[in-house]
N, C-alpha and C positions, 0 to 999 in steps of 0.2 A: 576228617575235614581239614582243609588246608587254607591258610590265609596267605596274603601276599608277602610271605617271608622270604629271606635269602635262602635259596636252595641250590645245591649242586647235584645234578642228575647225571648218572654215569652213562657212558656211551653204549650204544646198542651192543657192541661186541662184548662189553663187560657184563651187561645185563643178562646175556645169554649164558654166561659161564659162572661168574662169581661176583657178588656184591660185597666187597671187603671180605669179612669172614663168613658171609652168609652164602650158603651153597644153593645152587638152583634146584628146583623141585624135579624129581624123577618120576615120570608118569608110570614107569614100570615097577615102582615100589610095591611090595606085597601088602604094605599097610599093616596096621595093627591087627592081630588075630586073636588076642586074648582079652581085649577090653571091650566094653560096650560104648554106646554113643548117647549123647543128649542133643536133641534137636535144637538148633538156634532158629532156623527158618527154612521152610520148604518152598517158599515163594508162591504157594497156592492161594493164600489169602482167605482161608476158611473163617467162618464166623464173623465176617465183617471187619477182619483185622488187616485189610489191605494196607501195606505200608508199615505196619508194626511187625517187629520180629515176633516169633512164636515163643522164644525162650522167656521164662518167667524169672525175674531177678530174685536172688536169694533174699534180698531185703523185701519182705512181703508187702510193704506199703508202697513200694515203687512201681512205676508203670514200665512196660516193655519199651525199648527204644524204637525209633522209626527210621526208615531209609530216607536218604537224601543224596543228591549229587552235588559236586563241587568242581569249579574251575575258576580261573581268573575272571573277575567280574566284567572285564572288558570284552570277554568272549562268551558270556553266558548264553547268548543266543545261538551258539554253535553246537551245543550238545543236547541230548535227550537221555533221560528226563531232564527238564529244565531245573537248574540248581536253585536251592533254597526256597523257592516261592511256592512249592506245593505244600499246602497245609495238611494236617493229618487226614488221611483218606484220599488225598490228591495223587499220591504215588500209585503207579500201577505196574504190576508185573506183566511181562509180555508172554504171549503164547509161544512155546518152543516150536521150531519147524516141524518136529515129529515127536509125539510122546515116547518116552523111553524109561527103562528101569534104572533106578538108582539103588537105594538100599533094598536088600531082599525082603520080600514079604509086604512091601508097602505098595500103594497104587502107583501106576505109571506117572511120571512127572509130566505135567502139561504146561507149566509156567515157570519163568525164571526172571531174576533181576537182569536188566538189559541196559548197558551204557554204550552210547554210540555218538559219533559226530553226525550232524545232519548232512544230507546230500550236498556235495560240492562246497562244504564249509569246514575244511580242516582247521584244527587249532594251529596257531602260529605264534612262535616266540614266547610261549608261556610254559610253565612247569608241566602241564598236562591236565589230567582230570581224574576224578575218582567218584566212586559211589560207596556208601557205607552207612553206619548207624552207631548211635550210642547204645550201649548195652542196657541202660536203664535211664528213665527220666523221672524227675519229680512230678507227681500227678498234679493236674491243674487245680484240684480242690485244695491242694496245699500251697498254692501260689505259683506253681510251675506254669510255664508257657509251652504248649505242645509243639510249636514251630515258630520260626521268626516271622514277624509281621511282614506282609508284602510291602509295607511302607518303609521298613527299616533297611532294606537292601535294594540296591539298584543293579539291574542286569547289564548295565553298560554305560558308556558316556552319555550324559544327559544332553538335552537339546540346547542348553545354554553353554555347552562346552566344558562343563565341570566334570571332573573325573568321578567314577563310580566308587561306592564304598564296598571294600572287600569284606566278605563274610568271615566270621570267626566262630570257633567252637563255643565261644561265650554267648553266642546267640541262642544256644540250646542249653537246657537245664539238665545236662547229663550228670550222672552220679558214678563214683568209683564203685566197681563191683568186684568181689573176690572170685578169682578163677582158679583157685588152688585145687579144686576137685578134678581138674582136667589136665591132661598132658599136652594137648594141642587141639587141632581141629581138622576136619576133612570136608571137601566140597567137590562139586562137579563144575566144570567150566569149559568154554570154548570161545574162539575168536575167529572172525572172518579172516581168511588168508589175504584178502585185499585190504590191507591196513595193518596196523601194529598189533602184534600178538604177545608182546612182552608185558607182564604186569608185575606189580609188587604188592604183596599182601601185608598189611601193617596193623599194628595195635598201638594205640596211644594210651599212656598211663600218666601218673602224676609228674614224671620227669619230662615228658614231651608235650603234654597238652597244657595250654595256658591256664586252664582252670585249676591245674595243680600248683601254680604259682612259682615253680622252679625255673622254667625256661625263660621267664620274663625278667629275671634278676630284680624282683621287687618293684618293677615298674609296670603297672597293669596294662598300659597301652603298647608295650614293647613285645611284639610277637615274632620278631625276625629270626630268632633262634629256636622257635617252637616248631612242632609237627615233624621233627626227625624221628618218626615212629620206629618201633621195633618191627623189622620186616624180613621178608624172604622174596626173592625174585623167582618168577615162574615163566616159562615159555609155553603158551597155550597151543593147542592143536585146533584143527577146523571141525572136530567132532567133540561131543561132550565126553570128557575124560575125568576120572576121579583123581584128586590130588590130596596129599596129606602134608600137614605142616606141624611140626613139633615146636612147642614154645622154646625148647632148648636150641633150636636153629635160628630163632629170630633175634637179630641184633640191629643196632642203629648203623646208619651210613657214617663212616668215620670222617667224611670230608666236610661236614658242615653242621651247624646248629649246636644246641646244648646237648652234651653227652655226660650223663652222670657217672657211668662206669663202663668200660669196654666188656660188658658181660651180656648174656642173653636176658631177655625179659624175665622178671620174677612174678609169676601170676598171683602169688599170695599178696603182693603189694597193691593189687587192685588194678583195674583197667577202666578207661572211659569209653573207648570206641574201637571199632574195627573198620578198615576200609580197603578197597580194591582199587589200586591206582594204576592208571596208564600214563607212564611218564614219557615226555618227549626226549629224544636222544640228545645228549651233549649240551644241555642248556644250563646256564647259571642265571637265575632270575632274581632281580631286586626291583627297583623302580623301573628300570629299562632292561629288557632281556638281552643277553649276549649269548649267542649260540655258536659253538665251534663250527667252522666251515660254512658260515653264512646263515641266513634265517632258516629256522627249522619249522616244518609244518608236518602235521600228522593227522591221518584219519584212522578210525578204529571202530570195531563193532564187537563188543565183549559181553558174554553171558556168564552169570554166576548162578548156581542152582544148588538146592538141597545141602545146606550148610549145617554141620554137626560138630559139637565138641567131642573129643575123644576122651572118655572117662579114664581116670587112673584106676588100675586094678584095686579091688577091695583089699585092704591091708597093705597096699603098696606105699612107697615113699611119698 
């Protein structure tokens, strides 16, 4: 989840190759062959859990996190699913164009998470958009709120001319969860060739999420250096393809935001959330967006499916 913080997004040419020390995903990777997998979400929504991920937090009293989408609040009417406003159960996975096989031995995949711009409504001069989830939420019977109130966030400039309020991860009662049992994750994805196909997969932890209190420098309302998540850039194809991301490959963008250390993410420190971001090329966004080469706009149609943790080998480090 991303607020209206200062961001430096790298040009298209860089995203296709290297994001600082973060290398691009290789779709021809053989992937892990000696480890097992733990399902995070297959996007099928069985058992009435549409919108909730399937992965059960190790903290037994916590609730699984739920999917949401995010963009700058001034352009919230330009993407689907609509950001923030979908309460638990309002998110829907979309039917894939054609059922297909992901993991061996499981039923064909028929649905996936689907982020896209609306017809003839590209995003303009903002950082981009993403969809993602907190790994765990405080359950409502313990005082947690399952999603932001529809009254707490505005989807755009109001009729009286006042600006909208940008959403924050603080609108969600996400919890830090321990990911030390895993070495990374794998998923299937595709993107329409008529639009942007470059994405960045990110995880936010106590160093990068304002709920951790570090990137705000002790000022709760200061989030401009937050959300520089640990990530990896990937270039998607126009058919569903499996991708692998190791935690050891995920690093922060060195060009902006709070950076604790120039090292990969440490899963044992805990994580709040995972998101799949479609960034606009070449923009620096603060109160007013400035984009190299003139105003930037982008359309996209991105699918994410069958997301699994890659387990560490038994007895491994």
